[in-house]
N, C-alpha and C positions, 0 to 999 in steps of 0.2 A: 700363895697369895690368893685371896678371894677377889677375882677380877670384877665382880659386881660392885665392890667397894672401892675400886681404883679411883685415885685422884692424882693428877700430876704432882711431882715432888715439889715444885716451886710454889704451889698454892700454900702448903704448910709453912714454908719459909717466909712467904709474904705475910701471912697472918701473924707470925711471931716477931716480925720486924727484922728478921735476919737478912732478908734479901737486899734491903737498902744498905745494910752494912757491907754486904759482899760487893755491891757496886762501888761504894766509897773506897774500900780496900783495893779493888781492881784498878781504879784510876790512880791510886797512889803508886801501884806497881807500874802503871803505864808511863810514869814520869822518869823511871829508870828501868826500862822494860825488861822483864824476865818472864813475860807471859807466854813465851814459847820456848822450846828447847835451845834455841840459839842464844838466848840471854844476852842480847846485844847491848843492853844498858842505855839505850838512847832515850832521851826525853821526848816521847812521841806527841806530847802536846805542843812541841815546838818544831820538831823536825821528823823526817821519815826514818823508820827503822830499816833493818835488813830486808824486811818484807815490803819496803817501799810504800808503807801505809803509815799515816799519821794519826791524828786524834779521831778522825772520822773513818769509818769503814767505807769501802767501795763495793757497791752491789752491782753485779752484772745483770741478774735477772731474778725473777721470782714467779712461781707458777705451781699448779698441782701437777706433780711429776708422776707419770704412769710407768716409768721405766725402772724404778727402784726395785729392790727385793720385794717379793710377795708380801711379807709381813708388814712392810712399810707402806706400800702403795695401796693395799686393800682394794676396794672398789671405787674409791673416790680420790685416790692420789695422795702422795706425800707432799706436804706444803713446803716446797724447796726454795730456799734463799741461797743463791750462789754469790759468794763473796769473791771479789777479784783480788789478785795477788796471792802470795803463798809464802810459807816459811821454808819450803823446799825448792830445789832448783833442778828438777828431774829433766834431763836432756831429751827424754822421750815423751814428755807430757802431751796428751791428746787434747787437752783444753788450754793450750799455751796462750791463745789470745786472751783468755781470762787470767790465768795464773801468772804468766810471765809478762805479757804486754799490758795488763791492767784494764782491759776493756770493761767499762762500767761507769757509774756515776757515784759521787760521794753521797753518803746517807748518814744523817744524824740518828741517834737512838730513837728519837720520836718518829722518824721516817720508817725505820725498821719495824717499830712497834705497829705502825699502821699496816705494813705488809703482813705481819703475823696475824693481826686481827682480820684482815681481808681474806687470807687463806683459810682461817677458821670458818669464816662466814660462807666461804665457797664449799665447805664440807670436807676439807682435807682431814685425814686421820691424825696428822702430827705436823709439827714445824721442824723442818729438816735443814740445819745449818751446814752448808757445804764449804769446806776449807775455812774452818772457824778458828784455827789455832792462833792466828795473829790478831784476832779481833775479839778476844774473850771479854775484855772490859766493855766493849760496845754491845756485845750480845747480852751481857748481864744487865746493862742499863736499859736496853730495849725490852728485855723480859720483864723487868720491874714495871715499866710503863704499860706494857700490854697486859700483864697480870692484873694491875690495878683497874684496867678497863674491861676485864672479864675473860681474858685468855684462859682456856681450861683444857687444852689438848697437850699430849706429850711433846717433849722437846728431844730432837735427835742431834747428836754431836757427830757429824760425818767428817772425819779427819784423816789426814795423811799419816797420822800416827807419830808425829814428831812433836810431842806435847810435853810441857813442863809440869812438874809436880805442883808448883805454885798455882798454876792455872787450874789443874784438876782439883785441888783442894777447894778453890773458890767455886767450882762447879758442883761440888758434892751437895746433894740435896736440891739441885736445880735441874740437872739433866736426867731424863728418864731412860733414854736409849743412847748408848755409845756405839758408834760404828767406825772403828779405826781400821785403816789399812795396816797390814803387816807386810811391808815391802821387801825387806831383806833380812837374812840371817847372818850376813857377813859384813863387817864394818868397812873393809876396804872397798868392796863393791858398792856399798851405799855412798861412800865418799866419792868414788869415781863417777857414778851416774846420777847422783842426786845432791852432791855437795853437802852431805849431812853427816857431820862428825858423830861417831859413836851411835849411829842410828839404832842398831839392834838393842843395845843396852837401854837406851832411852825408850824405845818402842816397847820392849818387853816389860819394863817397869811401869810404863803408862797403862798397858793393858791389864797388868795386875791390879793397879789402882782402880781402873774403870770397873773391873769385875768385882772388886771389893765393895764398890759403891752400889752397883745395880744388880749384880748376880747374873745368872743365866737368863736367857730370853724367855719372857712370859707373854703368852698370846691370849687374846680374849676368845670367846666361843666362835667368832667369825674367822679366826686365824690372823687377826691384826695385832701388831706388837704394842704392848703396853709399857714394858720396862725390861731392861736387860742389855746384854752385850751381843752384838753381831760383829763378826770379823770379816774383812775382805782381804783376799790374798790374790794378787795378780800373778798368774803363771808367766814366766819370762823365758825367752830362748836359752837353751843350754843350762837351764835350771839356775840362772843367775840369782833368783829370789831365795834359793835355799829352802825349798818347800818342805822337805822332810824335817828339818830342824824346827821350822815354824810350827808344823803340825804336832811334833813331839812336845814342844813347849806348851801349846794349848791343851793337849790331852793330859799331860802329866803335871803341869804347874798351874793351870787355870781350871778347866773342867772338861770332862769328856762330853758333856752336854752343851758345849759351846756351839753356837750357830755360825757356820762358816760358809762364805761364798768363795769358792775356788773359781776365779775369773779367767775367761778364755779370750778376752778382747784385746790382748796386746797386739799392736801393729806399729810399724815405724812412723814416727811423727816428730815434729819440732826440729831438733838438731840431730836427727838420726838419718844420715844420708850417705850413700857411697860405700865402697868396700871397706874403708877404714873404720866404719862404724860397726863392723861385725862383732858379735853376733846380733846386735840390736837392729840391724838393717833388714830383718825379715820378720814376718808375722810368726806367732807361736804356732806350732803344728798340733793337729788333733791328738797325735800320740803323746805329746808332751803334756797336754791337758789331762788326758786319760791317766797318765802316770802320776800326775800331781794329785788327782782325786783319789787314786789308789793309796797314795802316801797318807792322805788324811784318814782314810778308812783303816789302814794298817796301824796307824797311831792310836786308833780307838775312838775317833770322832765319828758321830753318826748323824748329826744334824747338818747335812750339807744342803746348800740352797739348790732347789729344783725349780727353775723358772717355769711357771705355768702360763698358758695363754690367758689373756684377760677375760675372754668369754667363759672360760672354765671357772675362774675365780668368782665371777658374777652369777654362776649357776645356769647359764644358758645351754 
């Protein structure tokens, strides 16, 4: 890719008239919702789905985020929009006030579009939709409005990784940067701790489709992400996440050039308390993180996230 000629994917779709068709189709699906992997079938224009979200998304906050991966935050931040509620039910969620309790305010697509344009005006490198899987229709509608008003920076789909193929097909040619979690390699563990049936199969298929759409991560000359796939993998106590299998999948079935953040931030939260919650009732140990990173390297992956201090990124 010639990064000097880069334009966000949705601009072309807007010009062809395809973006408005995606919005119409997405709202048809919202009436018997299959826009996440749950496929609960609820008419969300009339009632709440499994995600406890109806026709309007709920936004918890939006701001230039300086804590994301280096290629996203750059020097001016990732324009992050945090959606409340979630299509997962992780008992250890560190953002449970947002994901489980729904802290936030309802926002129509017009409201979200204003947020997107404000973040662009503030100099953010991208628009970063956090927990978007249950609000794909609303995101598409907001993107249409914002694009018509001049939005021209990349879109990031920052997801828990439990995404439906229906939704991903609607997002093809709209999203520039996919950043899915890959939480588990074992279906029984996923069901136990996140109430997510068939999570590995759904997740692996979703990551394949994301990579088909956008390919490996492409950076501009400043090291800022333009397009591609970034993967997050949270290291869990006693290797509950199945790190070796996740890394093998990425290296052998996606690309050895996949950009991966092996995350060390697990700590007990939400409904992880007391001895009965073992092994989730303790923080992940440094040796477990070291072992997980080695598993990634052993699998043949070489683009591992190396978080740098902001002063170094800015050249001070």
